[in-house]
DRENVOKOL-373387 format. One record per residue: x, z, y of N, C-alpha, C, O, CB in turn. Coordinates in steps of 0.2 Angstrom, whole numbers, plus 5000, padded with zeros to 4 digits. Each point is the difference from the previous one (the first is absolute). Glycine has a CB too. Layout:
! DRENVOKOL-373387
XZYXZYXZYXZYXZY ...
//
This chain:
! DRENVOKOL-373387
467551884971500049934996500749994999500449995005498549964999 501250034990500749964998500049935003499549975001500550074987 500649945015500249945001499949944995500250014994500550065013 499049884994499949964996500349935000499949955004499350124995 501349934995500649944998499749954996499650014995501550065004 499149875005499849964995500649954999500349985005498450034999 501749974988500349994996499849934999499549994997500750124999 500149845006500349934998500349984993500650005000499650005011 499449994985500349994993500250064995500050065001500549855006 499650064987499950064995500650004996499950034994498849965005 501949985002500550014994500450095001499850045003500649794997 500050164998500450074999500050025005499650045001501049954991 499850005014500050035007499450035003500050055003500949884998 498650044998499550015002499750064997500050065002500049825002 499750094988499950084996500450055002499850065003500049884986 500850055010500450065004499950055005500050065000500649874996 499350025010499850035007499250035000499850045003501149865002 498950064991499250035000500050074997499650035003499849854995 501050144997500050054994500450075006499750055000500549844986 500350095018500050055005499850005006500150055004500749964990 498949955008499550005007499450034996499750055003500649855005 499550094988499250044998500250074997499550035000499949854996 501150155003500350054997500250055009500150065000500449864984 499550045019500150045007499550015005500150035005500949934994 498350004997499350015003499849955004499550015003500750084996 500049865001499949935004499549964995500150004994501349995013 498049994996499549964998500349924998500049965005499350135002 500949894988500349954998499549944996499650024995501450055006 499249885000499749934997500449955001500249975005498850064997 501149964992500549934998499549945000499550004996501450074996 499349865011499749954999500549944997500549985003498750075005 500549934987500449964995499749935000499450004999500850104994 500149845009499749925000499849994994499449994999501449955009 499750074986499749964994499550054996499950065002501349864997 498550054995499550054997500450054997499650054998499649864999 501450105001500250074997500750025004500349975003499350014984 500450095012500650035003500749974998500049964995499350165006 501249915001500750014999500549955003500650025001499050014989 500249925014500449965005500449964996499749954997500450135012 500549934990500449944995500050024994500249974995500749995013 498850114990500050034993499449994996499950044996500750055009 499049854995499449994998500149994993500550024997499049935014 500050024985500050014992499549934998499549985003500650164997 500249824994499649955000499950024993500550024996499849875013 499050104990499750004991499749944999499549985003500350144996 500549864995499749924997499950004993500550034998500149915009 499050054988500049994994500450054996500249994995499749905009 500050174999500250064996500850025002500450054998498749904991 501150025015500750015003499950045006499450005003501249904992 499950135006500150035007500750005003500550014996498550075001 500949915008500849975006499950065005499550015003500549834997 500650195002500250025007500049925004500349954997500550184999 498949875009500049945004500749995005500349955001498350054998 501750065004500450025003500650044998500449984995498849995011 500950084995500650055000500150004992499450004997500450095015 500749924984500050014992500550044999500150034994499549865002 500950145008500550054999499650075002499650015004501549904999 499350144993499750065002500850045000500250024995498349985000 501750015011500650025001499950085005499550015003501049864995 500150165002499950065005499450054998499550015004501049915006 499450114985499650034997499850075004499450025001501049914988 500350085014499750065004499750005006499550045002501350004995 499349905007499549995006499250004998499650025003501549915004 498850044987499250004999499850074998499650025004500449864991 500450165001499850064999499950055007499550045001501149934989 499950035014500350035006499249985004499650045002502049944999 498249964999499349975004499450064995499650045003500849785001 499650174992499450034997500150084999499650044998500149844996 500850145008500150084999499950025008500050065001501049944987 499049965017499750025007499350015000499850025005501149914999 498750054990499350034999499850054995499450024997500349875006 500950144995499950054994499949974993499750034996499850055012 500649864992499949964994500749974996500550035001498349925006 501150014988500649974998499749944997499549984998501350134999 499949855002499849924998499550014993499549975000501749955004 499050134992499650004994499350025000499649994995501450025000 498850015012499350015001499549925000499449994999501050145010 500049824993499849955001500149934995499649964998500750115014 500549954986500149934994500450034997500350055002499549855003 500550064988500450034996500449945000499949945001499450144992 501549965007500649975002500549994994500250054997499649995014 500549904986500450014995500749965003500049945003498950074987 501750025009500649985000500249944997500050004994500150105007 500149845001500149954994500650004999500550015003498749915000 500850074990500849994997499949954996499750004995500750105004 499949855002500649995005499749995006499449994999501349964993 499450065013499750005008499949925000499449985001501450135007 499949844991499849925001500649974996500550034999498849985013 500749924987500349974997500249945006499649985004499950064983 501349945011500149945005500449954997500650004997499450085011 499749864993500349944997500449965003499849985006499450024988 501549985004500549965002500149954998499849994995500550095007 500049865001500249954996500149994993500050054997500349945012 499849954987500350004994499550074995500250044996501249915010 498150054996499650064997500450085000499950054996499749854996 500750105012500350074999499450055004499649985005501849984995 498650094998499750055003500250085000500450024996498749905002 500650135007500350075000499350035000499549965000501650045008 498850054991499550054998500150055004500650034999499249934991 499650065014500350065005499650064997499449995001500849955010 500050124985499550024995500050075006500250005006500249954980 499150125011499850045006500350054999499750065000499349915001 501850044999500350045003500850005003500449964997498650094996 501249985010500849985003500349994995500349944999499750135009 500149984987500550004994500049934997500649974999499250154999 499549865001499949934997500149955003500149954997499350084997 500649975012500349945006500850005000500349954998498650075011 501350034992500750014998500349964996500549975001499450135002 499849914991500349964994499949945000500449964997499350114997 499749905009499849935001500549965005500149945000498650094997 501550015007500649965005500650014998500549965001499050065008 500550044986500949994997500049954995500649984998499750135003 499349884997499949944994500149955003500349954996498950094998 500649945012500149935004500650005003500449964997498750035006 501350065002500550005002500550074997499750055000499749885009 501050074990500550074998500150025006500249975005500649984984 499150125011500150055008499550005004500150045005500949934995 498449984999499649995004499550075000499650025005500549834994 499850194995499650055000500250065006499650025004500349964981 500950035014500250065004499949975007499750045004501350004987 499149895012499849985006499350015001499850005006501149934994 498650074996499350005000499950075002499750005005499949924987 500650145005499950055000500150035009499650045003500949954983 500249985016500050035007499649955005499950025005501350034991 498649895003499449975003499450035001499750005006500749934989 499350094998499550035000499950085005499550025003500549914986 500750095009499950085004500049995007499750045004501050034988 499749865010499949995008499249995001499750045004501549904996 498450024997499449975001499550054999499549995002500949904996 499850184997499550055000500250045006499650035004500149984983 500850005016500150045005499649975005499750045003501350004994 499049895006499849975005499249994998499650005005501749934998 498450074991499350014999499750065002499450015003500749914988 500450145007499650085003500149985009499650015004500850104984 500149875013499950015008499749945003500049995006501150084995 498549894996499549945003499350054999499850025005500949854991 499150154998499550044999500050065005499850005006500249974982 500350075011500150065004500050015008499850055003500849974987 500049915012500050005008499849925005500150005006500850104990 498949864999499949955003499449975001499749995005501250004994 498849994993499349955001499550045001499449975000500949954992 499750155009499450035002500150015009499750055003500150024984 500649895015499950025008499849925002500149944997501050175006 498549905002499549955002500349965005499549965002499650124996 501449905004500349945002499950015008499849955003499949984985 500550125015499750005008500750005002500049985006498850084996 501749954995500750025003500549984996499950004994499650105011 501349874998500449994995500350075000500450004996499749885005 499750175002500250074998499950024993500450024996499450025016 499649944987499850014993500649994994500150034995498549925009 501749994997500549994995500750055000500450004995499149885006 500550155004500750055002500050064998499750045003500549915006 500150064984499950064996500950024998500449965001498149994994 501550125003500750004997500249954994500549965001499350155001 499749894993500149944997500149935001500449974997499250114998 500049895008500049935004500749995003500349955001498450055001 501450055001500749985004500650004996500549975001499150075009 500450004984500450004994500149934998500549974998499150145000 499849855003500049934994499849955004499849954998499750104992 500849955018499949965006500149944998499649965001500750115006 500449914988500249944998499549964995499949945000501250115002 498550004994499749964996499349965003499649964996500850134996 499649925016499549985002500349925002499749955001499750175002 501249884998500349945003500349964995500149945001500150125008 499949974984500149964994499449984997499450025002501750044996 498949884996499449984998499950034992500450034998499749855011 499550114988499850024993500349954996500150024995498950025006 501349905001500349964995500750005001500449984995498749965004 501250085007500750015002500350074995500550004998499349955015 499750104987500250064996499949994993500350034996499350065015 499949884986499949984993500749964997500450014995498149995008 501549955002500649964997500850025001500449984996498649925006 501150155003500650035001500150034993500650004997499350035015 499549994984500250044994499949974994500450024996499450085009 499849854993500049964995499949935000499849975005499950124992 500649884998500249935000499649964995500049945000501250095004 498550014992499649974995499449965004499650035004500850064987 499449845008499349985006499550024996499549975003500949935005 499450124987499550024996499750085003499550015003501049914985 500050125010499950065004500050015007499650045002500850004990 499949915012500050005008499249985002499850035005501549934995 498349994995499449995000499650045001499650015004500749914991 499850135000499750054997499950045005499550035002500949964987 500150025014500250065005499749995007499950045004501149974989 498949925009499949975006499150004999499750025004501649904998 498650064994499249994998499550055004499649985004500849984982 499750105013499650045004499750015007499550025002501150014990 499949955011500050005007499649945003499949985006501250074994 498649914994499549935002499450055002499749995005500749904985 499550165006499350025002500050055008499750045001499949974985 501149965018499950025008500049945002500050005006500650114995 499549834996499549935003500849985005499949975005498450094998 502249954994500549975004500449994994499850024995500150035018 500849894989500649994995500550064999500150035006499749834997 500550164992500450044999500650005005500250055003499349954986 500849945013500450005006499750005007500449985004500349974990 498650075007499850015005499750075001499850015006500249874993 500050174996499850065000500550054999500450004995498649965001 501050085009500550065001500050044994499650014996500050005016 501150014987500350024993499650074999500050034994501449905006 498450115005499550074999499549984995499850044996500350015016 499749894989499349994996500349994993499649984995499749965015 501450064988500050024992499450044995499849984994501350025009 498850065002499550054998499449954994499650034997500650065017 499949854987499349974996500450004993499750004995499549925014 501350094991500450004993499950054995500050004993500749955014 499250114999499950074996499250005000499850054996501250015008 498749914998499249995000500049964993499550014996500249985018 500649974984499949944996500450044993499650014996500449875014 500750144990500350044994499850055000499650024995501349945004 499250115006499850054998499350035000500050054996501049955009 498549974999499450034999499549954995499450024999500850035014 500049894985499849954995499349975002499750025005500950054986 499249895006499549955001499450034995500150024994500849875010 498450115000499550034996499449965000500049955002500450155000 499149924995499449954999499250045000499850024995501149904997 498950095014499350034999499549954994499949945000500250115014 499650014982499649964995499549975002499650035004500750044990 499549875006499649965002500049955007499649965002499950144992 501449915007500249955005500150045008499850065000499549854992 501050075012500150025006499350025004500050055004501249894995 498250015000499550025003499750074999499550025003500449874997 500350144995499950074999500250065006499750055002500449904984 500350025015500350055005499649995008500150045005501249964987 498549945009499449995005499450034999499750035004500849884998 499350094991499350034998500250075001499650045003499849864987 501150115008500350095001499850035008499550055001501649914992 499450005012499850005007499350005003499750055003501349894995 498750014999499350005002499550064997499750045004500549824997 499850154993499850085000500150065004499650045001500549924990 500650045010500350065003499649995010499750045003501849964986 498749945012499749995007499250035000499850055003501049834999 498850074994499350025000499850074999499550025003500449874993 500550155000499950074999500150035006499750055002500649954986 500349975016500150055007499549965006500150025005501350014992 498249935000499350005005500249915004499549975003500350205001 500849794995500149935002499349974997499850024995501649985006 498449955004499549964998500449914999500449995004498650105003 500949884989500349934998499449955001499650014995501350044998 499149905011499749954999500349945000500449995004498850074999 500549904992500349944997499749945004499550015004500750044984 500149875012499649965004500050015006499749975003499750014989 500950055011500150015007500449985004500550035002499250054994 500349865006500549955005500150045006499449995004500349904992 500850145007500150035006500249925003500449974997499950175000 499349845010500249955003500250005008500149965004499250004988 500850125009500350015007500150094999499750044996499649845012 501250124996500150085001499850015009500349975005501050044983 498150035012499949995008500350065005499950064998498949894998 501450035008500350035005499750005008499949955004501250034988 498950095010499650015006500550045006500050064998498649964994 501849975013500350055004500650014996500350065002498749995003 501449914990500649994997499950064994500550034997500149925013 498950054988499750064993499649974996499649965002500350145005 500349904987499549954995499450065001500050055001500949864988 498550055009499450054998499649984994499550024999500450015012 500449914985499750004995500349934996500549985002498550095004 500749904991500149944996499349965000499450025001501550044991 499149875007499549965000500049974993500449954998499750045014 499550034984499949984991499349954999499450015001501150124995 499749835001499549954998499550005006499450004999500750034988 500149965019499749985008499850075002499750005005499749854994 500550224998499850045003500550055001500550014997498549954999 500850075011500550065003499950064996499550034999500249925013 501050074985499950074997500550045005500649985000499049994987 500150105018500450045003500450054994499950034995499249965016 501549994993500550084998500650005005500249965004499650034983 500350085012500450035005500849984998500450005004498650104998 501149904992500649964999500049944996499549994997501050115005 500049874997499949934996500749994997500549985004498549965002 501150064987500750014997499949924995499550004997500750165003 500249795000500249954999500550004993500650015000499149955013 499850034982500550004994500349944996500350004995499350095006 499949865004500149924997500749985002500450055001498449915001 501349984997500749975002500050015008499549985004500649934985 500550125012500250025008499849935006499750005005501550104990 499149845003500049955003499149985002499849975004501550004991 498450045000499349974999499650055004499549985003500649984984 500150125013499650055002500149985008499549995003500650124987 500449885013500249975008499649945000499849995006501550054995 498549934997499649945001499450025001499649965003501049974991 499150125004499250035001500050035008499650035003500350024983 500749935015500150045009500049935005500249954998500850164998 498849905009500049965005500850015002500350055000498349975003 501649914997500849995001500450065006500650025000499249824997 499750185006500550045006500250084997500450055002498849885011 500350074982500250074996500550004994500250054998498749975005 501349924995500449984994500750035002500349985006498949914990 501150155000500650035001500749954999500550005003498850104993 500449854999500649954998499949935001499449994999500850084993 500249895010499949945001500049954992500250014995500450035019 499049904987500249954995500750004999500350014994498749935010 501550045001500550004999500550054997500549994997499249945010 500050134995500450064996499750004993500350034996499950045014 499249914987500150024993500249934997500050004994499150095006 501149855003500349954998500750004997500349984994499049975013 500950114999500749994998500350074996500650025000499549915011 499350104985500250064997500149974992499849944997499450145012 501149954988500249994991499450034997499950065001501649964999 498149944997499550024997500350014991500449964998498849995013 500450094985500050004993499749934999499649985004500350154992 500549844998499749944996499250014999499750055000501449934994 498649955006499449994997500150004992500650004998498949945014 500050044983500149984994499549974996499450015001501350075000 499549884995499549974997499850044994500550044997499949865007 499150114994499750044994499649964995499649965002500450125006 500249944985499449974997499850064995500450044997499949825004 499150144998499750064995499849944995499649965002500050165006 500749894984499949974996499750044992500450044998500449895010 498750054990499750034993500449954995500049945000498650115005 501849984990500249984994499650024994499750054999501349945005 499049964992499350014993500850044995499950004994498849865006 501650155001500650034995500450055002500149995006499949924990 500350145001500650035003500649985000500249964996499350115001 500849945008500549965001500650044998499950064999499549875011 501250044989500650044996500650005005500049985006499649974983 501050095010500650005005499850015007500249975005500349954988 499150135008499750015007500050075001500050034994499249865007 500750145005499950075001499549995005499749955002501350104995 498950025007499450025003500149965007499549985004500350144990 501049895008500149965006500649964999500550034998498950055011 500749864992500549964999500349965006499549985004500050014986 501150005011500349975008500449944996500450024995499850115016 499649804990500449944998500349975007499849975004499350004986 501750065007500549995005500649954998500650015000499050125004 500149834993500449944995500149935005500449964998498950084989 500449955020500349985004500350025007499950065001499449894993 501150025010500450045005499550025006499549985004501549954994 499250145001499650045004500249995008499550005004500450094985 500749905014500149985007499549955002499750005006501550044992 498849904998499849945001499150015003499749975004501349974987 498950115003499050005001500250055006499649985004499650034982 501250035016499950055006499949955006499550015004501350104991 499849845006500049975005499549955001499949975006501250054994 498449964994499649965002499450055002499549965001501049944993 499450165007499750045002500050035008499550015003500749994985 500550025013500150035005500449945006499750005006500450124986 500449855005500449955004499849935003500149985005500650074988 498949925001499849925001499350024996500049984994501349945006 498250115004499550004996499649934997499949955003500150165004 499949904985499849934998499750034992499950064999501249865009 498850044988499750024993500749994996500349955000498450005001 501550124996500449984996500349964994499650004995500250085011 500949884994500049944993499650054994499550004998501949925005 499350144997499950044993499950075002500550035002500149884990 498850115007499850065001500250054997500149994994499149965009 501050114998500050064997499350024998499649975004501450055002 498850024990499250025000499950074997500550024996499249845002 499950175002499850064996499450014995499449985002501150065008 499549994985499350014997499850064996500450034996499749855004 499450125001499850074996499450004995499649955001500850115009 499649984986499550004995499850074997500350034996500249855001 499150145007499750074999499650014994499850064997500149945016 499949944984499750014993500550034995499850024994499449885009 501450104998500650014994499950075000500150034995500849875007 499050135003499950105002499450015000499950054997500849975010 498749934997499350045000499649954998499749965003500550125007 499749944983499449954996499449995005499749945000500650124988 499549985017499349995001500249935006499549985003499950164994 500949855003500049945006500349934998500349965004499850135005 499749904983499949944998499550014992500050044996501349915011 498450004993499750004992500450004995500549975000498649965003 500650114991500450014995500449944996499749954997499550155001 501549895003500349944997500349955006500549965000498750064989 500450015016500549955006500350035004500050065000499449865001 500950055004500550025006499749975007499649955001501550034991 499050085012499949985007500749985003500550034999498450055003 501149875002500749995004499949995007499649965003500949974986 500050105014500050005008500749985001500550044998498750055006 500949845000500549975002500149985009499749975004500050004983 500850065014500250005008500649965002500550024998499050095002 500549845004500549965003500050025006499649985004500549944989 500450135010500150015008500349935003500449964998499950175000 499249875008500149955003500050005010499650045002500049914985 500850005018499850015003499350015005499649964999501450014997 499050085007499249995006500049955002500549985003499350125001 499549874998499849955004500349934998500149965004499950125005 500049914984500449934998499249974997499450024998502250034998 498549895003499449964996499750034995500450034996500149875006 498950104997499850014994499349964997499550005003501150125000 499649854991499449964998500050024992500550024997499649895014 499350064987499850004993500649974997500350034996498549975006 501349934998500549974998500750034998500250004994499149945012 501050105001500650034999500050064996500550024996499849945016 499150094989499950044995500049994992500150044996499349995013 500449914990500049984993500649974998500250014994498649965007 501750015004500749974998500450064998500450004996499549895012 500050164996500350064999499950054994500450044998499649945014 499350024986499850014994500349994993500250044996499149955012 500749934992500449984996500750014999500350024995499049925008 500950065004500950025000500150064997500350004994499949955018 499550114990500050064998499950024992500450034996499249985015 499849954987499750004994500649984994500150034995498749955011 501449964995500449974997500750044998500350014995499249885011 500750145000500650044999499950074997500450024997500049925013 499150084991499750064997500049984993500450044996498950005013 500449914987499949974994500850004996500150024995498749895010 501750064999500649994998500550074999500350014995499449875009 500250165003500250064999499750054995500550044998499749945012 499450034988499650044996500049974991499950034995499250015018 501049894987500049964993499450024999499950024994501249985002 498249985007499349984996499849955004500349995005499350114990 499849875003499649975002499550035003499750044996500749894998 499250065013499550045002499549965004499450025000501450085000 499449825003499749975003499149994998499550015003501849955000 498750014991499550004994499650074999499450004998501449904996 499450145007499750084999499650025009499450035000501950024990 498949935013499750005008499250004999499849955000501349985005 498450134994499349985002499750005007499549975001500450084988 500549985016500049985006500550015005500550034998498649974999 500949985009500550035005499750005006499549955001501450024992 499350085012499850005008500550005003500550044998498550015001 501149925006500550005005499850055009499450025001501049844992 500150145010499950055006500749985004500550024997498650094996 500949865013500649995002499850015009499650035003501049894985 499950025017500150035006499249995003499850055003501649914998 498350004998499349995003499650044997499550025004500649874997 499850154993499950054999499950055004499450035001501049934992 500350075008500250055003499650005007499650055002501649954992 498949955009499650005006499550015001499750035005500949924997 498950014994499250014999499850054997499450025000500649874999 500550154997499550064998500450065004499650055001500149904986 500850055014500350065003500349995008500450045003499950004985 499549915015500149985007500850005002500250005006498550064997 501749944990500750025001500449935005499949945001500150134985 500549965017500349955005500549954995500450024995499750085017 499749834989500449954996500050034993500650004997500149945013 498650094988499950014993500650034997500149994994499249925005 501250135004500550064998499550054993499450025001501249975014 499750034982499750044993500050065002499550034999500749914993 500450095011500050075002500550035004500550034999499049984990 500249955018500350045008500549975002500249944998499450174999 500849935007500749985004500650034996499950064998499549935014 501149984988500650014995500350075003499850035005500549844993 500050154998500450075004500749985001500450024996499050084997 500849865011500649975002500450065005499750055003499749824996 501250125003500250075005499749995006499950065002501249954995 498749945008499650005005499250005000499649985004501449975000 498950064988499250024999500050064997499750004995500049895004 500550165003500150064996499750055006500050005006501249964986 498350095004499950055003499649995008499549975001501650084990 499349975014499750005008500049935001499649985004500850125000 499949854993500149935001499549964998500049945002501150084998 498450014996499449974996499350005005499950055004500650014983 499049895012499450025005499850075000500050034994499549865005 500350145006499750065001499450024997499649954999501050055011 499450074987499450024996499450015007499449995000501550094988 499449935018499450025007500149945005500549965002499750174999 499349865000500149925006500150045006499850055002499149854993 501650065007500350025007499549985005500050045005501249964992 498449955003499449965005499350045000499750015005500849864992 499350164996499350014999500050074998500350024995499449875001 500050165007499950074999499549994993499549965000500750105015 500149994980499650014995499849964994499650014996500150045012 500849894994500349944994500550024997500550025003499249885002 500350104989500650014995500049954995499549964999500550165001 500749874996500049954995500450044995500250055001499849845006 499950084988500350034992500149934995499749955001499650184999 501249904995500249954995500549975000500550025002498749974997 500949944998500849994998500349985006500650005000499249964988 499950015017500449975007500150045003500349995006499249924996 500550164997500250055004500450064997500249994994498949965013 500950114995500550054996499650024994499450024999501250015011 499849984985500750005000500249924997500549975002499650174995 499449835000500149944998499749974994499450024999501550015007 499349924990499649974995500150044995500550045000499649865004 499350094991500050024993499550054999499850035006501449954992 498550054996499550055000500050075002499650035004500449904988 500650105005500250075003500150005007499850055003500849974988 499749945013500149985008499450005002499950025005501049934995 498650014997499350015003499750064999499850035005500049864992 500150144997500050065001500150055006499550035003500649944988 500650045010500250025005499949985007500150035004500649994988 499049935009499949985006499350025002499850005006501049904993 498950114997499250025000500150085004499850015006499749924981 500950115009500150075001500450015008499850055004500249974982 500649935017500149995007499650005003499950045005500749924993 498949985002499649995005499550055001499850015006500549884993 499450144995499450065002500550045002499650045004499449964988 501650025009500450065004499849985006499750035004501350004988 499349905011500049995006499449985003500049985006501150004993 498350034999499250015001499950075002499850025005499849894986 500650135005499950075000500450045005499850055003499949944984 500849995014500550005007499749995006499950055004501049914991 499049985005499549975006499450045001500050025005500349874994 499350134997499550035000500150085004499850025006499849904983 500750105006500250075003500250015007499850045004500649984984 500249935014500150005007499349985005499850035004501649934993 498450005001499349985005499650074999499850025005499949834994 500350194997499550064999500350045004499650015005500049994984 501050025012500650055004499749995008499950045004501349954986 498949935010499749995007499550035002500050045004500449874995 499150074998499350015001499950065001499750025005500049914989 500650125001499850075002500650045005499950065000499449954988 501249955015500450025006499649995004499950055003501149934994 498749975005499549985005499450045001499750015006500649904992 499550124997499350055001500250075004499650045001499849914986 
//
């Protein structure tokens, strides 16, 4: 009889793990506290508008393809991808802007137009980033973080200096134009840390950006979740929503199941794909691996103030993805990491999927998703949300030369309190623990519990780190650890008979 596995949460990492485990023959059930699946990647539909509530960037398409290929399928079997051109637009002070298009050659030209000689520097920079990307994908991110030896390969030894330098230092060594510097430093924000606190090796994100491009699944990012659900269920995975996990049950230092909606559900293995910190609070204190002090000393990715806005007209001078870097980047970063508070002049991001995906808004209208990065754990009130919406929408109007405030049909917001309520997110962080030097690979919280047998974890607070592609990989890694333990146990039983 196959071993039963209970998975807590239904985000990318949980769905990924469920597919691999079901393929290996386990009896897998996912328990999701909310009424719909997807974790942070849920969807909002209102008055004919469709919004992705959480992740909105589709980068590293090779990782998604690799996931589906592992089950003899492909991305195209589940959703339709479109490469965006342009990938995104960046707004700066004085209404200046730079458009990042869909090929390296076009991007080289854009850089050269901004700073003479920068195209040659960019070619060299991207060549290094591409090599790092290939090393990361082939040798590093698919390792489970159980030993520092995982980082030691011929290729990483040759690049040792890149782990002790920073992205910011390497970028500023080559480029002097502040606008180009901000564009090159921007991708590491997906790793949850400041460019001056992120190892230079992680410039592979620049290759993910410029080299592999920015994509959009038709219908939105939630189509990826629905595709993974279809795959999981075709493999035999069962999914229960409105299933609130109240406790991970432990007997003789071994998990025996979970308590869901006051009912004990027996299970041979428990895999927590919910927020790691929350997962440990489901255990009695003596079984927790990490103290509150531990969590409090870690660098977390930012939280976010999000707005989902329906406009009754088409907007101008915008693209699918838009970055508003018309204020001081460093000042905003300090308000997130160094002296946590609401930023006086926040940078922000906006996307309008209805520009390239007409089905996400009624005809002649536009859907707007606005995001302000914030320090996790700060005060969150309706009054503050309204103040900051007015700040960014006023700047948006000025930078794009259009009036839009009177064209808003509705707006909904999501912020720190909602991340805590909806996802049990530690301090309301939006996407996990940052990938700083001391929070990389084996230095991150472990996939396998050190104190409770048959208890495992997956997701953005463990390896390999924040972001959607790493979450897919995290699910594969933990499934591999579970299978390795099961085979070891099986071999011990056989040798004893």
